[in-house]
C-alpha positions in Angstrom: -1.7 44.4 2.1 -2.4 46.3 4.8 -3.5 46.8 7.7 -4.0 46.6 7.5 -3.4 46.4 7.9 -4.4 47.5 10.0 -5.6 47.3 10.4 -6.1 50.3 11.9 -6.7 49.9 15.6 -9.2 51.4 17.9 -8.3 53.9 20.6 -10.6 52.7 23.3 -7.9 51.1 25.4 -6.5 53.0 28.4 -3.8 55.6 27.4 -0.7 53.8 26.3 1.3 55.5 29.1 -0.6 53.3 31.6 0.7 50.2 29.9 4.4 51.2 30.3 6.5 52.3 33.2 6.1 56.0 34.1 8.3 58.4 32.2 8.7 56.0 29.2 7.1 56.2 25.7 3.6 54.6 25.6 4.3 51.3 23.8 1.0 50.9 21.9 1.2 54.4 20.5 4.8 53.8 19.3 3.8 50.5 17.7 0.8 52.2 15.9 3.1 55.0 14.7 5.7 52.5 13.6 3.2 50.3 11.8 1.6 53.2 9.9 5.0 54.5 8.8 6.0 51.0 7.6 2.9 50.7 5.5 3.5 54.1 3.9 7.1 53.3 3.1 6.1 49.9 1.8 3.8 51.5 -0.7 6.2 54.2 -1.6 9.0 51.7 -2.2 6.9 49.1 -4.1 5.0 51.5 -6.3 7.1 54.6 -6.9 10.8 53.6 -6.9 12.5 52.8 -10.3 13.0 49.2 -11.1 16.3 47.9 -9.9 16.6 50.3 -7.0 18.8 49.0 -4.2 16.0 49.7 -1.7 14.1 46.8 -3.2 16.8 44.4 -2.3 17.8 42.7 1.0 14.3 41.8 1.9 13.2 45.4 2.6 9.9 44.9 0.8 9.0 41.9 2.9 10.0 43.5 6.1 8.0 46.7 5.5 4.9 44.6 4.8 5.1 43.6 8.5 3.4 46.9 9.3 0.0 45.4 8.7 0.9 42.4 10.8 1.8 44.6 13.7 -1.6 46.3 13.3 -3.3 42.9 13.4 -1.5 41.9 16.6 -2.2 45.2 18.3 -5.9 45.0 17.3 -6.3 41.6 18.8 -4.6 42.8 22.0 -6.8 45.9 22.3 -10.1 44.0 21.5 -9.4 41.4 24.1 -8.2 44.0 26.7 -11.2 46.2 26.3 -13.8 43.4 26.2 -12.6 41.3 29.1 -15.5 42.4 31.4 -18.1 42.4 28.7 -20.6 39.5 28.6 -24.2 39.1 27.5 -26.4 40.6 24.8 -26.2 44.2 26.0 -22.4 44.2 26.1 -22.2 42.5 22.7 -24.5 45.2 21.2 -22.6 48.0 22.8 -19.3 46.5 21.7 -20.4 46.4 18.1 -21.8 49.9 18.2 -18.5 51.3 19.5 -16.6 49.5 16.8 -19.0 50.7 14.2 -18.7 54.3 15.2 -14.9 54.1 15.5 -14.3 52.3 12.2 -17.1 52.6 9.7 -18.3 56.3 9.1 -14.8 57.5 8.4 -14.1 54.6 6.0 -17.4 55.2 4.3 -16.6 58.9 3.9 -13.2 58.4 2.4 -14.4 55.6 0.1 -17.3 57.7 -1.1 -15.1 60.6 -1.9 -12.7 58.3 -3.8 -15.6 56.8 -5.8 -17.0 60.2 -6.7 -13.5 61.3 -7.8 -13.3 58.2 -10.0 -16.7 58.9 -11.5 -15.9 62.6 -12.1 -12.5 61.8 -13.6 -12.3 58.2 -14.7 -8.6 58.3 -15.6 -7.5 59.9 -12.4 -6.7 56.5 -10.7 -5.3 54.0 -13.1 -5.8 51.0 -10.7 -9.5 51.5 -10.1 -12.6 51.8 -12.3 -16.0 52.1 -10.8 -18.3 49.1 -10.7 -21.4 49.4 -8.4 -21.5 45.9 -7.0 -17.8 46.1 -6.1 -18.3 49.4 -4.4 -21.3 48.2 -2.5 -19.6 45.0 -1.3 -16.6 47.1 -0.2 -18.9 49.3 1.9 -20.3 46.2 3.6 -16.8 44.7 4.2 -17.4 41.8 1.8 -14.4 40.7 -0.3 -15.3 41.2 -3.9 -13.3 41.2 -7.2 -13.0 44.6 -8.8 -13.2 44.9 -12.6 -9.6 43.9 -13.1 -10.0 40.8 -11.0 -8.0 42.0 -8.0 -9.6 41.5 -4.6 -9.2 45.0 -3.3 -11.9 47.6 -2.4 -11.9 51.1 -4.0 -9.8 52.3 -1.1 -7.1 49.6 -1.2 -6.2 49.5 2.5 -9.8 48.6 3.2 -9.0 44.9 2.6 -7.6 44.7 6.1 -10.8 46.1 7.6 -12.6 43.0 6.4 -10.5 41.1 9.0 -11.3 43.7 11.6 -15.1 43.3 11.1 -14.7 39.5 11.1 -13.1 39.7 14.5 -15.6 42.3 15.8 -18.4 39.8 15.0 -16.4 36.9 16.6 -15.7 38.8 19.8 -19.4 39.8 20.0 -20.5 36.2 19.5 -18.1 35.0 22.2 -19.7 37.5 24.6 -22.9 35.7 24.1 -21.8 32.1 24.2 -18.4 31.7 25.9 -17.2 32.1 29.5 -15.0 35.2 29.8 -11.9 33.2 30.8 -12.3 30.7 27.9 -13.3 33.1 25.2 -9.8 33.6 23.8 -9.3 29.8 23.5 -12.5 29.4 21.6 -11.3 32.2 19.4 -8.0 30.5 18.8 -9.6 27.2 18.0 -12.0 28.8 15.5 -9.0 30.6 13.9 -6.9 27.5 13.6 -9.9 25.6 12.2 -10.5 28.4 9.6 -6.9 28.4 8.5 -6.8 24.6 8.2 -10.0 24.6 6.2 -8.6 27.2 3.9 -5.4 25.2 3.3 -7.2 21.9 2.8 -9.7 23.5 0.4 -7.0 25.5 -1.4 -9.3 28.5 -1.0 -8.3 32.0 -2.1 -7.3 33.7 1.2 -8.4 37.1 -0.3 -12.0 35.7 -0.5 -12.1 33.2 2.3 -10.6 35.6 4.8 -11.2 33.3 7.8 -8.6 31.0 6.3 -5.8 33.6 6.0 -2.9 33.3 8.4 -3.6 36.9 9.4 -6.3 35.7 11.7 -3.7 34.0 13.8 -2.1 37.3 14.5 -5.3 38.7 15.9 -5.4 35.6 18.2 -1.8 36.1 19.2 -2.6 39.6 20.3 -5.6 38.4 22.2 -3.6 35.7 24.0 -0.9 38.3 24.9 -3.6 40.5 26.3 -4.7 37.7 28.7 -1.0 37.2 29.7 -0.6 40.9 30.2 -3.7 41.0 32.4 -2.6 38.0 34.5 0.8 39.6 35.1 -0.5 43.2 35.5 1.8 44.3 32.7 4.9 43.3 34.6 7.5 41.2 32.7 11.1 40.5 33.4 13.7 41.4 30.8 14.3 37.8 29.9 10.8 37.5 28.5 11.4 40.4 26.1 14.8 39.1 25.0 13.5 35.7 24.3 10.7 37.1 22.3 13.1 39.4 20.4 15.5 36.5 19.5 12.6 34.2 18.5 10.9 36.9 16.4 14.1 37.9 14.7 14.9 34.3 13.9 11.5 33.6 12.5 11.4 36.7 10.3 14.9 36.0 9.1 13.9 32.4 8.2 11.1 33.8 6.1 13.5 36.1 4.2 16.1 33.4 3.7 13.6 30.7 2.7 10.7 32.5 0.8 8.8 29.3 -0.2 5.1 28.6 0.0 3.9 27.9 3.5 6.8 29.7 5.2 4.7 32.8 5.6 3.5 31.3 8.9 7.0 32.0 10.2 6.7 35.6 9.3 3.3 35.8 11.0 4.7 34.3 14.2 7.9 36.4 14.0 6.1 39.7 13.9 3.9 38.6 16.8 7.0 37.8 18.8 8.5 41.2 17.9 5.4 43.0 19.2 5.7 41.0 22.5 9.4 42.0 22.7 8.7 45.6 22.1 5.9 45.6 24.8 8.0 43.9 27.4 11.6 45.0 27.0 12.8 47.9 29.2 12.4 51.2 27.3 14.8 54.1 27.6 13.5 57.5 28.6 12.6 59.6 25.5 12.6 63.4 25.0 9.2 65.0 25.4 9.2 66.2 21.8 9.8 62.6 20.5 7.2 61.2 22.9 4.6 63.8 21.8 5.4 63.3 18.1 5.1 59.5 18.3 1.9 59.7 20.3 0.4 62.0 17.7 1.4 59.7 14.9 -0.1 56.8 16.8 -3.4 58.7 17.3 -3.5 59.5 13.6 -2.6 56.0 12.4 -6.1 55.2 11.1 -6.1 58.4 9.0 -2.6 57.8 7.8 -3.5 54.2 6.8 -6.6 55.2 4.8 -5.4 58.5 3.3 -1.9 57.6 2.1 -2.8 55.6 -1.1 -4.8 58.7 -2.3 -1.9 61.1 -1.8 1.1 59.0 -2.7 0.5 59.1 -6.5 0.1 62.9 -6.9 2.8 63.5 -4.3 5.3 61.3 -6.0 4.7 62.9 -9.4 5.4 66.3 -7.9 8.5 65.2 -6.0 9.8 63.2 -9.0 10.1 66.5 -10.8 13.0 67.6 -8.6 16.2 66.2 -10.1 18.0 65.8 -6.8 15.1 63.6 -5.6 14.7 61.7 -8.8 18.3 60.7 -8.7 18.3 59.6 -5.0 15.9 56.8 -4.1 16.4 57.2 -0.4 15.6 60.9 -0.4 12.6 60.4 -2.6 11.1 57.7 -0.3 11.8 60.0 2.8 10.1 62.9 1.0 7.1 60.9 -0.1 6.7 59.3 3.3 6.9 62.6 5.1 4.3 64.1 2.8 1.9 61.2 3.2 2.3 61.2 7.0 1.6 65.0 7.0 -1.5 64.5 4.9 -2.7 61.8 7.3 -2.1 64.0 10.3 -4.2 66.8 8.7 -7.0 64.4 7.9 -7.0 63.1 11.5 -7.1 66.6 12.9 -9.7 68.1 10.6 -11.8 65.2 9.3 -11.5 62.1 11.5 -11.6 63.7 14.9 -14.7 66.0 14.2 -16.5 63.2 12.4 -15.9 60.8 15.4 -17.2 63.5 17.8 -20.3 64.1 15.6 -21.1 60.4 15.4 -20.7 59.9 19.1 -23.0 62.9 19.8 -25.6 61.5 17.4 -25.5 58.0 18.7 -24.6 58.7 22.3 -21.2 58.6 23.9 -19.8 55.2 23.0 
């Protein structure tokens, strides 16, 4: 899973308010906040609800997993939008340095803390047991089986960062060898070739990450960034409505026909829904809501990395309250709120100071 997810996305694009009409919520920040919340709820629902809970029915599990896919589309959009004018060795090196500073030190810090906890208290995390080759490969963003055979790093959401790093390297290579206008088409061709090679070779997508359909979502985000640039961010309502209908139909098809290979419909569906969200007219929002969503969007990386660590202890504490134990919806809301709060604290007091320190040491990047 996730982003993911998400992979977490970088914050180097212009403030989201500049991407949306004045007086409306910044679209990218809202999407980041939404994706992070979906990922937290996904893990809360899948790991901590009693078997047979109604919240596990009606495709909720599959829909929530789309949080990582939203992260991937956003990441492709941001990478393309922020690297449009970059070309040549100097820009490629600068691009990689910026991405390293933004992504890696914080991930290393959280992963190292988790590994030390596992060494100090081996039974604390039932799903992970330390093995040095697995831990080292995870630090280098190399997919590696852990002792139980699962292809997850010590900090489980780090699996999606393997895709982030893959695309950082791909974008840097395109800065060296491809013309700016054609770079995204080279990227798309390589991604399609990788996915086809993975399908033909029947490769494990957790190990051969270039063959996972997730890479197509990065490409979709990058293509959308080119379209956005060409249109200066101006889209008629028809574009948004078409994307919304298409995305809803594709995701619904995946839910109704969950058979092998149909996952591509889900990938395409969430990409269309991102386009719809970015292009449909948005209503004005109260300042408190705008500020809250912007804050969650800024903290999305911390929320994404921190939440697996806090969900277990938090759920055990909350499960002790009878009124929560007997109400799945309230339990999920409470767990999600606690995990989001922990992520916000980590962003404010760990991620932000660490990022400032790294930038001071390596130069403002």
